C-alpha positions in Angstrom: -6.7 -28.1 46.7 -9.8 -28.8 44.0 -9.3 -27.4 40.5 -11.7 -24.3 41.1 -9.5 -23.6 44.0 -6.4 -23.6 42.2 -8.1 -21.3 39.4 -8.9 -19.0 41.9 -5.4 -18.8 43.3 -4.3 -18.3 39.9 -6.4 -15.4 39.4 -5.5 -13.9 42.9 -1.7 -14.5 41.9 -2.7 -12.8 38.0 -4.3 -9.8 39.7 -1.2 -9.6 42.2 1.2 -9.3 39.2 -0.7 -6.5 37.5 -2.4 -8.8 35.1 -5.8 -6.9 34.9 -4.2 -3.4 34.9 -1.9 -4.8 31.7 -5.2 -6.2 30.1 -6.8 -2.6 30.7 -4.2 -0.7 29.4 -4.2 -3.1 26.4 -7.7 -2.0 25.9 -6.9 1.5 26.4 -4.3 1.3 23.3 -6.8 -0.7 20.7 -9.3 2.2 21.5 -7.0 4.7 20.9 -5.7 2.9 17.3 -9.5 3.0 16.3 -9.8 6.8 17.5 -6.4 7.5 15.3 -7.7 5.5 12.4 -11.0 7.4 12.2 -9.4 10.8 13.0 -7.4 9.8 9.7 -10.0 8.8 7.8 -11.9 12.1 8.8 -8.9 14.4 7.7 -8.4 12.2 4.7 -12.0 12.7 3.6 -12.4 16.3 4.1 -9.1 16.9 2.0 -11.1 17.2 -1.2 -12.9 20.0 0.1 -10.0 21.9 1.0 -7.7 21.4 -1.7 -9.0 21.5 -5.5 -5.9 19.7 -7.0 -7.3 16.4 -8.8 -3.6 15.5 -8.8 -3.0 15.3 -5.1 -6.4 13.0 -4.8 -4.4 10.7 -7.3 -1.6 10.6 -5.3 -3.4 9.8 -2.1 -4.9 7.0 -4.2 -1.6 5.5 -5.1 -0.3 6.0 -1.4 -3.1 3.8 -0.4 -2.5 1.4 -2.8 1.4 0.7 -2.4 1.2 2.0 1.4 -1.4 -1.3 2.1 1.1 -3.3 -0.1 4.2 -2.3 1.9 2.8 -2.5 5.2 1.6 -6.2 4.6 5.2 -7.0 3.5 6.4 -5.6 6.6 4.6 -8.0 8.4 6.7 -10.5 6.9 10.1 -8.7 7.2 9.6 -6.8 10.3 7.5 -9.0 12.6 8.6 -12.5 10.9 11.8 -12.3 9.7 10.9 -13.6 6.4 12.3 -11.4 3.6 10.2 -12.1 0.4 11.3 -11.1 -3.1 8.4 -12.2 -4.5 5.1 -10.8 -2.4 4.4 -8.7 -5.4 2.7 -11.5 -6.9 0.0 -11.2 -4.4 -0.5 -7.3 -5.6 -0.6 -8.4 -9.4 -3.0 -11.2 -8.6 -5.5 -9.0 -6.5 -5.7 -6.3 -9.3 -5.8 -9.2 -12.0 -8.5 -11.3 -10.1 -10.9 -8.5 -9.2 -10.4 -7.1 -12.9 -11.3 -10.2 -14.4 -14.0 -11.2 -12.2 -16.0 -7.6 -12.7 -14.9 -8.2 -16.7 -16.3 -11.8 -16.9 -18.9 -12.0 -14.4 -20.2 -8.4 -13.7 -21.1 -9.6 -10.2 -21.4 -7.1 -7.5 -18.0 -5.0 -6.4 -18.4 -6.6 -2.9 -18.7 -10.1 -4.0 -15.9 -9.2 -6.5 -13.7 -7.9 -3.5 -14.6 -11.2 -1.4 -13.9 -13.6 -4.6 -10.6 -11.7 -5.3 -9.3 -12.5 -1.7 -10.4 -16.2 -1.7 -8.4 -16.9 -4.7 -5.5 -15.2 -3.1 -6.2 -17.5 0.0 -5.8 -20.3 -2.3 -2.9 -19.6 -3.9 -0.8 -18.5 -1.3 -1.5 -21.3 1.0 -0.2 -23.4 -2.0 2.8 -21.5 -2.6 3.3 -20.6 1.2 3.1 -24.3 1.9 6.4 -24.7 -0.2 8.0 -21.4 0.6 7.8 -21.6 4.6 9.6 -24.7 4.8 12.8 -22.7 3.3 14.9 -20.5 5.4 16.9 -17.0 4.7 17.8 -16.7 1.2 16.4 -19.9 -0.3 12.9 -18.6 1.0 13.5 -15.1 -0.8 14.4 -16.2 -3.8 12.1 -19.3 -4.1 9.2 -16.4 -3.3 10.8 -14.5 -6.4 10.5 -17.9 -8.6 7.1 -18.0 -8.4 6.3 -14.6 -8.7 8.3 -14.7 -12.3 6.0 -17.8 -13.0 2.9 -15.7 -12.1 4.3 -13.2 -14.3 4.8 -15.6 -17.1 1.4 -16.8 -16.9 0.0 -13.5 -17.4 2.1 -12.9 -20.2 1.2 -16.4 -22.1 -2.4 -16.7 -21.3 -3.3 -13.6 -23.3 -6.7 -15.0 -23.9 -7.8 -14.4 -20.5 -5.4 -11.4 -19.2 -4.5 -9.8 -22.1 -1.1 -10.5 -22.5 1.3 -7.7 -22.6 -1.4 -5.6 -23.0 -2.9 -6.0 -19.7 -6.6 -6.2 -19.2 -8.4 -3.7 -21.7 -11.8 -2.0 -22.0 -12.1 -0.9 -18.6 -13.5 -2.4 -15.1 -17.3 -2.3 -14.8 -18.2 -0.2 -11.5 -21.9 -1.3 -10.6 -23.4 0.9 -8.2 -23.5 -0.8 -4.8 -25.0 0.5 -1.4 -25.1 4.3 -3.1 -21.6 4.0 -4.1 -20.6 4.9 -7.6 -16.8 4.1 -8.1 -17.0 5.6 -11.5 -17.3 8.7 -9.8 -14.1 10.1 -8.8 -14.9 11.4 -5.6 -16.6 8.0 -4.4 -13.4 6.1 -5.5 -11.2 8.5 -3.6 -13.4 8.0 -0.5 -13.3 3.9 -0.6 -9.6 4.1 -1.6 -9.2 6.2 1.9 -11.5 3.5 4.0 -9.6 0.5 2.5 -6.2 0.9 3.7 -7.4 2.8 7.0 -9.3 -0.6 8.0 -6.4 -2.6 6.4 -3.8 -0.6 8.7 -6.0 -1.0 11.9 -6.2 -4.8 11.3 -2.9 -5.1 11.0 -2.0 -2.9 14.0 -4.4 -5.2 16.0 -2.4 -8.8 14.6 0.7 -7.1 15.4 -0.2 -6.2 19.1 -2.3 -9.5 19.3 -0.7 -12.9 21.2 0.0 -13.7 17.6 1.9 -11.0 16.5 3.9 -11.6 19.5 4.2 -15.2 18.4 5.7 -13.9 15.2 8.1 -11.9 16.8 9.1 -14.8 18.8 9.6 -16.7 15.6 11.6 -13.9 14.2 14.0 -13.7 17.2 14.5 -17.3 17.4 12.4 -20.1 15.5 13.8 -23.1 17.2 13.4 -21.9 20.8 9.7 -20.9 19.6 9.3 -24.4 18.3 10.6 -26.0 21.6 8.0 -24.1 23.3 5.0 -25.7 21.8 4.5 -23.2 19.0 3.7 -24.6 15.3 6.2 -22.4 13.5 5.1 -23.8 9.9 1.3 -23.0 10.7 2.3 -19.8 12.0 4.4 -18.7 9.0 2.1 -20.2 6.7 -1.1 -17.4 7.9 -2.0 -15.6 4.7 -2.8 -12.5 6.2 -0.1 -10.4 4.6 -0.8 -11.8 1.2 -4.9 -10.6 1.3 -3.7 -7.2 2.4 -1.4 -7.0 0.0 -4.1 -8.6 -2.6 -6.5 -5.3 -1.2 -3.7 -3.0 -2.5 -3.8 -4.2 -5.9 -7.6 -4.2 -6.0 -7.2 -0.3 -5.2 -4.7 -0.1 -8.2 -6.7 -2.1 -10.5 -9.9 0.4 -9.6 -7.8 3.4 -10.0 -6.0 2.9 -13.4 -9.4 0.8 -14.3 -7.4 -2.2 -15.5 -4.5 -4.5 -14.7 -1.3 -4.6 -16.5 1.6 -7.4 -16.4 4.1 -4.7 -14.6 1.8 -5.1 -11.3 2.6 -8.7 -11.1 6.8 -8.1 -12.2 9.6 -8.6 -9.7 10.1 -4.5 -9.7 7.1 -4.3 -7.3 8.3 -6.4 -4.9 11.6 -4.7 -5.1 9.7 -1.4 -4.4 7.9 -2.8 -1.4 11.1 -4.0 0.3 12.9 -0.3 -0.6 9.4 1.6 0.7 10.2 -0.8 3.9 14.2 0.3 3.7 13.0 4.1 3.5 10.6 4.2 6.2 11.9 1.7 8.6 10.8 -1.9 9.6 10.5 -1.7 13.5 7.7 1.1 13.4 4.3 0.5 12.5 4.0 3.2 10.4 7.4 3.0 8.9 6.1 1.8 5.6 3.5 4.2 5.0 6.1 7.0 5.6 8.2 5.0 3.2 5.5 4.7 0.3 5.2 8.9 0.8 9.0 9.3 0.5 9.1 7.1 -2.7 6.2 8.3 -4.5 7.5 11.6 -4.2 10.7 10.6 -5.2 9.5 9.2 -8.3 7.5 12.3 -9.3 9.7 14.7 -8.6 13.1 13.0 -9.8 11.3 11.6 -13.5 10.3 15.6 -13.9 13.6 16.9 -13.4 15.9 14.5 -14.7 16.4 11.2 -17.0 18.9 9.5 -14.6 16.5 8.1 -12.1 18.2 5.0 -11.6 21.4 7.1 -10.4 19.5 9.5 -7.9 17.4 6.5 -6.5 21.1 4.4 -6.1 22.0 7.3 -4.0 19.0 7.4 -1.8 19.5 3.9 -1.0 22.9 4.2 -0.2 22.3 7.0 2.0 19.9 5.1 3.9 21.8 1.7 3.9 24.9 3.6 4.9 24.2 6.6 6.3 21.4 6.3 8.4 21.7 2.5 8.6 17.9 2.3 9.3 14.7 4.0 7.9 13.6 7.3 8.5 10.6 6.6 11.0 13.1 3.9 12.6 15.8 6.8 12.8 13.0 9.6 14.1 11.9 7.3 16.8 15.3 6.3 18.1 16.2 10.0 18.0 13.3 11.4 20.3 14.0 8.2 22.8 17.5 9.5 23.1 16.7 12.9 23.9 14.0 11.9 25.9 16.3 9.4 28.2 18.8 12.6 28.0 16.3 14.9 29.5 15.5 12.3 32.2 19.3 12.3 33.0 19.6 16.1 33.2 16.5 16.4 35.3 18.2 13.9 37.9 
């Protein structure tokens, strides 16, 4: 049999196994994801015309920044099985990188955005080349050590970063392509567009062959390496860091500055807590967890000074009571009800 005949035979075998149908279904799902993203953006964009509350719009912007950050963390935790205690360093790096570029150079905002992502790529490649060789708890604590190193650098390099006062003086916002980010409405629209695009990209990554490679590494890294997967290179991919930095850029624009708290270890802790609240086995779990955490923050801090106690009770409820995130619990409950309905129909 010639090579061409073998290829055609393989194609016929694949068709008999339904591979074209699988590919067609995959394409339909991608189109569905795009339609959902467009619909979500349309709803968010029309929200200011339906609600006059500026506080609600600010809440959506904060959800955009932290939701993008938390979902990027879930690429490590939920899809790759790499629990990072230092992922917040990239959130802070995005905020400081973008703010410094705009303050020191005055370049157009898209150029500063791309420059910030390039800086994040370089830093994450250096840190990742060291950390991904480690396993489990060692990986988690070395990432935390690097975050504390970056936080200390921010505090000590006061001539560049402003030290513990952060970047003061505001962030220049020159108009580009008719977009004026000094206008709150324009800032809101951009802050909605960036996470929608980011979430759509992460969704496509999660459903791509690379995403399933990450799942294989999570389930059994040794077996993945046996079948020819370069585990170290797959883990080193800096995609999660870039999306986290984008969240930091949104926060930098929102507060018109950057502060050491953006790179402190508590940001990483909030990211992990958000994933605990929302769930790590469903893609939108981190977004749901972000909304819950911010509502919890805003509500509890107004009602009581004992925020830590309330937060501890919530953690215990999810860790001991539900034993999973809210979206994970909802999906599992729905599947059980659906399976029960099928059984009763029989």
